[in-house]
N, C-alpha and C positions, 0 to 999 in steps of 0.2 A: 328643770324637769324635762325629760325627753319623752318621745312617743312610746317608748317601752320602759318598763321599770320592773325591777325584781324586788319582791317583798323582803325587807330586812327584819329579822327577828329582833325583839326587844332584848337588850342585855343590860339590866338595870344597874349593876355595879359599874360597868364600863361607862354607861351613859351618864351616871351621876358624876363620875370623875371628869368626864369631858364637859358636862354642863357647867361646872364651876368656872371653867376658863372663859366662859362667855361674858363674865362680869369683869370690868376693868375700872381702874380709878378714874378714867376719863369719862365714864358714863354720867349723864346729867342726873340730878336727883329725881327720884320717882315720886309721883303724887298718889300712887295706888300700888300696894304690894300685897301679894297673897303668898303666905309661907306655910311650912310644915304640912305640905300635901304630897300627893303623888301626881305629878304633872305629866300626863301622857301627851307628849309634844306632837306626835305624828309628823315629825320632821323626816328627812330622808333616811336617817338611821333608826327611826322609831325610838328615840331616846327617852329616858325617864328622868325627870328632875324633881326638885322639892319645892321650888318657889318661882314666882314670876313678878317682874317689876313693870309697871305701866306709867307712861307719862303722856298726858293728853289722850289721844285716841290710839296710840301705838304701844306695842310691847317694846321695852328698851333692853331687857335682859331676862334670861332664864338661867337658873343655877341652884346653888344650895341655899337653904334658909338663912344661914349666917351671912353669906355674901349679899343676898337680896335685901336683908334687913338693913345692912349698912348703907344701901342705896336710898332708903326712904328719906324724903325731905321732912322738915319739921312739922308740916301740916298734912303729911300723907295719910291717906286712909289705909288702915292695916287690917287684914283679915287673916286670922289664924284658921287654917283649913282643918286642923285637928285630924290629919291623916286622910282626909277625903281625896278622892280622885278628881282630876280635872281633865277635860278634853277640849279640843277646839270647837268653836261654834259649828253646829251641824248644818250642812248645805244640801238642800233638795234641788237636784238639777232640773226638775220640771214639775210644776204644780200650777194650779189655777187659784192662787191665794187672793189676789186683788179682786177677782170676779166674785169669789165666795164671800169675801169680807163684807160686801154690800148687804148681805142678808144673814150673816153669821149668827146673830142672836135670835133670828126668827126661825131658823131651820132646826129640826130635831136630828142630831147626829148620833151615830152608833160607832164612832171610831174607837176601836179597841174593846168594845163591849163583847164579852165572851159568854154571856148568860142570856138565854131567851127570857127567863123570868125577869131579869133586870130590864131588858128592852121593853117588855110589856108594861112594866111599871113606869118607865120613862114616857111611853105613849100616853098613859093615863094622866100622868102629872102634867105633861105639856098641854093636853086638851083642857085640863082644869085651869091651868095658868092662862091660857089664851082667852077663855071665855066662850060661851055658846056661839056657834056659827063660824068661828074662825078656823081656817085650815090648819091641820097638823101635817106638816110635810117634811119629807126627807128626799134629797136628790142623789143619793147613792153613797158609795164608799163602804158598802157592807154587803153581806149575804147571810141567809139563815145558816149556811154551813159553818159560820164562825161561832155558833152557839154550842158550847160544850155540853150543856145540860139537855138540849132538845133542838135538833136541826130542822124540825118541821116548819114549813112556811106558815106565815100568818094567814088566818082565815078571815073571811068577811064577818062571820058571826062573832068571833072573839074581838075583832076591832070594833064592832058595834057595841059590845059590852063595855069595852074600855073607853070608847069615845062616842056615846050615844047622841051627843048634840053637836059634834064637830065632824066635818068631812076629813078623811085621812087619806094621804097619798104617801106611800113608802116605796122608794125605788131601790131595788137591790142591784147595785152597780148598773150595768147596761143590759142585764139579763131579763128581768121581769119587775113588775110593780104590784103592790098589794093595796087595795082600797076597800073602804067600808060602804055601807048602804047610803050614808049621807053623801059620799063622794059620787057614787053611782047616780044618785038623784041629781046632784049638782051638774054633772056633765051630760046627763041624758043617755047614759050607757045602755039602758033598757031598750032604747029606740035604735041603737046601732047594730050593725050586723057584721062588723069586721072580724076576720078570722083570729085576730090576736086577743079577742075577748073570750076568756075561758068560761065554759058553762057546765053545769051539772047535767044529769040525765034528763031533767025536766026543762032544760033550756034556760035556767036561772043563772045569771052571772055569778061566778064564785067569788069575785073580788080579785082574781089573779089576772094580770094583764101581761101578755107576752111582750118580749123585748121590743118587737117592732112597733108596739102601740104605746109604749111609755111616754114618748114625746107628744103624741097626739092627745093623750088624756091630760098630760100636764098642761098643754096649751089650752085645751078646752076648759080646764079648771080655772085658769086665769089667776091662780094664787100668786104667780110671779108678776102679775100686773095690778093686783089689788093693793090697797094701802098697807096691808099687813105683810106683803111679801114681794113687792116689785123689785126687779133688778135695777132698772133705770128710772122708774117712776116713783120710787120712794122719796120722801122728803130728804133733803141733803143732810139734815141733822141726824136722821136715822142711819143713813149710810155711813156718816162720819163716826157715830158712836159704835155702830156695829163693827166697822173696820178696826177701830182701836181695840175693841174687845177681842177680835180675832188675833191681832198682833200680840196682845198680851198672852193669849193661849198658845200661840206658836212659840213665843219665847219661853213660856212655861214648859213646853215640850223639849226645849233645847235647840230650836231652830233659830238661825240668825241670818240665813241667806237663801234665796230661791231663784231659779229660773222660771220663765213662763210669760204670760201676758201681763201687760200693765194698763188695764182698762181705766184705772182711776189714778193715772199719773199726777194730775193736778192736785188731787186730794192728798196724795202721799208727799208731794212737794210742800204742801201746806204743813203737814206733820213735821217735815224737816225744818221749816222756818220756826216752828213752835218748839223745837227740841224734843219732839215726841216720836221721831223716826226710830224704829227698833228692829227693822229687817232691811236687808239689802236685796234689791231686785235687779236681775239681769234679764232684759226683756226682749221678746220677739218684735221684729218690725218687718212688715210685708208691704208690698206695693198695693195701691188702691185698685179696686176691681175685684177679680176673683169669682165673679159670677159664672153662670153657665154660658156656653157658646164661644165660638172662635173670637168674636170681637172682644169679649171680656178678657180672654187669655192674652190677646195681643196688647190690650191696654196695660195689663200687668207687666208683660215682658218689656214694653217700651219704658216703663217707669223704673225698672230695677236699677239701671246704672246710676240714677240720681239719688238713690236712698242713702241716708247718712247713718253711720253707726259710731260708737265710741266717742260720743260728744256729751255724755252725761257726767255723773260724779260718783262718789263712793256709795251712794244710796240707791240711785236708779240710773241704769245705763242700757241703751239698746245695743245688743251685742250680736244678734243673730237673726236669721230668717227661720220661722217656724209656723206650723209644724208639718206642712205639706207643700208639695209642688202639684201643678196640674199633671194629669196623666197617671199612669201606674194602675194598681188594683190588686186583687187577690189577697186582701188583708183582713178577713173576718175571723178573728180568733175564736169566736164562739161557734164556728162551723168546722166540722171535720174535713170538709172538702171546699175548694174554692172554685168560683166561676172562672172559666178561661179568660185570660187578658189578651186582647188583640195587640199585635206588635205596634199598631199605630198609637196605642195608649202609652206604650213604653217609649216610643219615639218622642212623644210629646214630653214625657217626663225627662228624657235625656236632653231635649232642647232647652227646657226650663232650667235644668241643672247647669247646663253650659253657660247660660246667661248669668245665673247667680255666681257661678265660680269665676267667670271672667271679670265680674264686678268686684271680686275679692271679698265676698260676703260668706260668713260662716252659716251653715245650715244645720238645723236639728230637725230630723224627720221622723215622724210617727211611722214605725215599721214593726210588724209583729210576726207574721208567718214566714216560713222558709221561702215560700213562693214570692212574697213581696220583697224580702231581703235579696233574693237572687235577682229579681228583675231590676231593682234599683242599683244593686252593686254592679251588674253587668253594664248598665248605662254609664255609671261613673267610671268604670274601667275603660270604656270606649273613649271618654273624654281624656283620660290620662294618656291613652295611646295617641291621641291627637295633640298632645302637648299642653292640655289644660289640666294643671295639677291642683288638687285640693289639699295637698300635704301641709302647707302652712296655715290652712284655714280651720283645721280641727273639726271637720264635719262629723256629725254623730247620727247614728240611728238610735231611736228611742223605743223602749219596751223590749223587743228582741226575744220574745218567748221561743220562737222557732229557729233561732240561729244554729247553724251546724259548724263543727270544727273547721272544715275547709273554708267556709264563709268568714269565720273569724280571722283565719290567716290571710285571706285576701284583703279584708278590711285593714288589718295591721300593716300590710304593705303600702296602703294608701294613707297611713297615719290617721286613720279614722278612730273615733271614740264610740264605745258602746255605753249608752245610758240605760241601765236596767231599771224598769219600773214594774215591780212584781205584783201585778194585780191578783196573783194567786194567793197573796196574803189574806185576801177577803173572799175571793171566788175560786179557791183551789178545788173545792168540791165540784163546782160546775165544770171546770176544765177537765177534771178527771172523768166526769160523765161523758163529756164530748170526745176527748182524745184518748181515753183509757190510760194505760200505764205510761204512755209517752208523756203525759202531763207531768210526771215526776221528774222529767228532764227539761222542763220549760221554765226558765232557760237552763242551759248547761253552765251554771255559774262557776263551778270549779274549773271547767275547761277554759272559760273566758279568763279567769285569773291566771291559770297556768300558762296561757299563751303569751303573756307579757303585753297584750294590748292594753291601752289606757281605757279604763271603764269606771263608771261611778253609779251611785244609787240615787234614785228619785222615786216619786210615787205617782205622779199624774193625778194627785188628789184634786178635786173631791168627788167627782162623779164615779170614777172607776176604782178609787182606793181610799184607804185611811191615810192620815198625814203624820202620825207620830213616829219620829225617827228611831227610837229605841225598839219599837215594834218591827220596823224595817230591818234593823241590825239583827234582831232575834231571828227573823226569817232567814237572813243571809247565813247565819251561823248554825242554825238548827234545822233549816228546811221546813219549819212549821208555820202554819197560818195562824191568824187570830183564833183562839180556842184550842190550839195545840195539835191539830191534825197535821201529820207529815204530808207536805205537798211537793217537796223537792228533795231529791236524794243526792244532789250535787252541791252541798253547801261549801263555804269557805271558812278560813280562820277568822278569829275575832280581829286580828290586826288588819287583814285584807279588807274586811267589811268596813272597819272604821276609816281606813284610808279612802275607800270608795265613797264614803259619806262626807268626806272633808277635803283632803288635799287634792284628790283626783278631780273633784267637781270644781275646785278653784282653778285648776289647769284648764278645764273645759271652757271657762269664762275668761281665759287669759288673765287671771288674777292670782297665779301661783306665788307671786312675790308679795301679795297683800293678805291673802286669806288661806284658810285650810290647815294651818299648823300653828303651833305656839312657839314662835321664834322671834328674836329681836328684829325689829323692822316691820313685822306684820301688824295688821290691825288687831287691837285687843278685843277679839271676839272669842269669849271663853265661857265654858259651861262647867260649873261645879256640880258633881253628881253625888247621890246619896250612898252609892256602893261602887266597888271597884269593877269596872267593866271587864278588865283583863283576867280577874280571878274568880268571880262569882260563878256558880253553876250556870251553864248556858241557858237553861230554861228561865232564869231570873233576869236575863237581859231586858226582856220586854217590860219588866217591872221597875227598871231604873227610873228615878225621878230627879230632875234637876233641882238643886237646892238654890242655885243662883245662876243667872244668865247675864253675861256682860257683853255689850256690843259697843265697839269703839271706845272702850274704857268707861262706859256708863252702865251702871246696874239697871237692867230693864226688867228683871224678874228676881224677886227675893222671896223665897218660900216663907221666911220668918215674918214677912209683912203681909202675907195673904190673909184675907178674911177666913174665919173658921168655917164658913158655909160654902166656900169655893169648891165646886165639885167637877167642873168640866175637865 
């Protein structure tokens, strides 16, 4: 794979003819075969096959059902796909899964919920299940704009009716939060005077908290420090069971790999030893320090050259620095204007970038607005002019709502990667209110694809986005957010979107020879889906459900084995 690629259209008849030659008499016997399907390989030719053979944790052949059947060993597991489509395991290039896993079963999530009526019932049910006095909380990844039946924000009074005995905190992405009377009482909001407390004409708190105050209310509530909701202070058995439940739900959604933080590395190593690992993680590693002040920055800079990367294994590996450097600015996506950024701040960013680049470290940088993109890109270009090249390092800017075509071309010349994290999937309405019609081009997805730059899809779940990959693919292909409202008028083809959620992300993590496509030699990370991604109406892409998810040749999710009451 190279820094630029042209999308190859699928040619099923040619692909099937070519796929059969991948099987040879010299291949070892397979211990797992899937036949009679539509294998969407996402290889360089986007070829389509009928069957896959697996031995151990790797794919050994892809081809016709007849050829693959002959490869099966005497004790091989055989699955007749009965015409179902199969795609590579889906890769999210950036999310906060390990962090979220610690309290996954405690939080009330609205991922993909497109009905306000359903959300209200979920709040009521969670309060009842928790018991009196326990917090009902949500930490983001949704907004009222995703509700197709009624986009009205939640009110204090209706939350009181639904949860009269439980404090409620519901954070709509990073925009605002909604709380009830029990929560107002618990945090002493009546005694506060901060401007982010929304009040009615009589001065009574409405239960709506402006974005600037969500963190303060959450911290005052202490539900993340209490026995029923702590991040770090929960009993380890709760963190363990909650993390395993999250892994199950990610596999159920078709996810097999993610980038991001690895806050619970030791726990996930334990899962590996027990044979329970079911997601691959490519992790950030930064230098100690990072506090405010020149001393903290100097401490970080001094430590960077000694950082170690690529010393892990197939399940967890530290691959990059993320997700910020010191310096920079002008990156508030929820504001139509940005505060001026002094050159000294950009100089600091450039200095930091230079130290990281000279150490040969890949960087994935949170970057949203055109001003932030321009400032960071300018400093990186200065480094390039000084002979400090990032070309082999595959640096990436993440989010990228404000990127312009000239910036895309400049990034392409540097062999950079664009990691698209479309928060407009859940907050498209808010972005439209802030930016007007410009929001419909945030980001310029079609222009990114047509430029030939390497790019991939992620979510930055869970605070700012939902996590379900077929919802993300639906957005990329239709331009629609959860609930069906059009929020982007520059969508891409199904093939381009699927490549971006699989093969391209494998390239970002330097794993293009292991992951991201269904080919001989790759890890057997495979998802069997209930309908054909390539041919169903585009509006149904969001409704695709995995029937089976396989990671490293092991079935980690099987819909047929799910309890009838499973709803998440």
